[in-house]
ZAMARPA-876394 format. One record per residue (C-alpha): x, y, z. Coordinates in steps of 0.5 Angstrom, whole numbers, plus 500, padded with zeros to 3 digits. Each point is the difference from the previous one (the first is absolute). Example, Ala and Ser with C-alpha at 12.3 -4.5 7.8 and 13.67 -1.06 7.14 Angstrom:
525491516
502507498
! end
This chain:
686366186
501495505
506496501
497493498
496503494
507503498
504493500
494497496
500506495
508499499
499492500
495501495
504504496
505495499
496494498
500502493
508500500
499493503
495498494
505503495
506495501
502498493
501493497
508499499
503495495
508499501
503497494
506496502
507499497
501493500
503500493
495496497
494497502
494504503
501502507
495505502
497502507
493503500
498503506
493502501
497507503
498495506
507498501
499493497
506497496
500496494
507498497
501497493
506495500
506500504
506501495
506496499
503495505
508502502
503506499
501501507
493501501
500506496
493499497
497499507
504506503
497504494
493498502
501502507
502507498
494501496
496497506
503504505
498506496
493498500
500499507
499492499
502495505
497494497
498498493
492498501
500496493
505498496
498498493
505495496
499501493
506495497
504494504
506503497
506503503
499507498
493500503
500495506
508499501
500506505
495497505
505497505
503507501
494504500
497496506
506501504
498508500
493500499
494495502
495498495
493499502
497496494
503497494
496500493
502496494
496497494
501493501
506495500
499498493
503494497
507501503
498501507
501505505
508502502
502496506
502506503
494504499
495495502
504499507
499508501
493500498
498494504
502504506
495505499
494501496
500498492
494502495
500497493
497505495
495499494
498505495
496506503
503499507
500506504
505502505
496503506
504506501
496506503
499505496
502497494
498495494
505495499
498495495
503495496
498500493
503495494
507501502
500507503
500503506
495506500
500505506
494505500
500506505
495506498
501501493
507498500
502493497
506496500
502493496
505496500
501493496
506496503
497493500
504494498
495498494
500507498
507499497
497495495
495505498
494496503
496503505
502507498
494505501
497504494
499507500
493499500
501496507
504505503
498506497
503507501
506500505
504506504
506496502
502493497
506496502
504496495
507497499
500502492
500493499
494498497
493503497
498507503
493503501
498506495
496504505
505501506
502508501
506498504
505494499
505498506
505495498
503496505
506498497
508499501
505503496
501493496
493497501
493502497
500507498
500498492
501505495
494497496
495500506
502507502
499503492
493496500
498504507
502506498
496500493
494498504
494505500
499503506
507499503
502506504
507497504
504494500
504500507
506495501
503496506
507500496
503502494
500495495
507499498
499497493
495505498
504506499
497507502
495499494
496495504
500502507
496505504
503507501
505499506
496504505
495494499
505495501
501498508
507497498
504502495
507496501
500492499
502499507
494505503
499502507
493497501
496506499
492499499
495503497
494502504
493502498
495504504
493500499
495505502
492498502
498504493
504495496
506505499
507497501
507502501
506496498
507501504
507498497
503499507
507501497
500507498
493502503
497502494
493499500
494501495
493501501
494497496
493502500
494495501
498497494
493501497
496494500
! end
């Protein structure tokens, strides 16, 4: 074999490796809120919420740590789900460490946009989303469905319902709309889906993670595991996940996060960065 064909052969052999890059989701410990970093196989990034303001820029630092792990130097899309301090308060700190390309939300509502948020999106690109809106991330289907963020990659389906009107019970997606979900993100403060294989609880030590919601999820048909960002201090061991599945066990956690890596066949692995414990789940039968 000549020199040029041999080089081409080697390059051709590498192509399947490039095509097999996973979808990565980082569930970040902002001690409440829903801060989640989504990184497509193409490298495009979506951040859902920014965490709290203050705390010495704690939440922005934790988001940046996850971004560095993912090789992300810019947030292509920032999706703001609520104009409350634990969801949008960390924006100023975030912009000090990571630039944002497009700001996304579902409108100002009757209260109008917070001044600080409006001032920031006025400098860049801003998009108001309606039902059925799709975020154009190559290789993924990212759709807003009646209060839920639905992300589909191969056979894998992720959903979260963190919208501000969800807490009032309006706009929550019934099972028939979302269907079967592989990974569902929740704070355990409201109605939960009954068709999720794995539930991740983005809670703080004393915020979210309610015992009643925990018990409802664990009793739901088809549930395989529940993972938590924090041990819920008020619940006791009877309404918390096993320690191996909790990213932060102490009230003053060190900001460990959970990482989900999804392969092209729809199988996925969850890693607890605190103890390096991981668990693999096969592709769902559809």
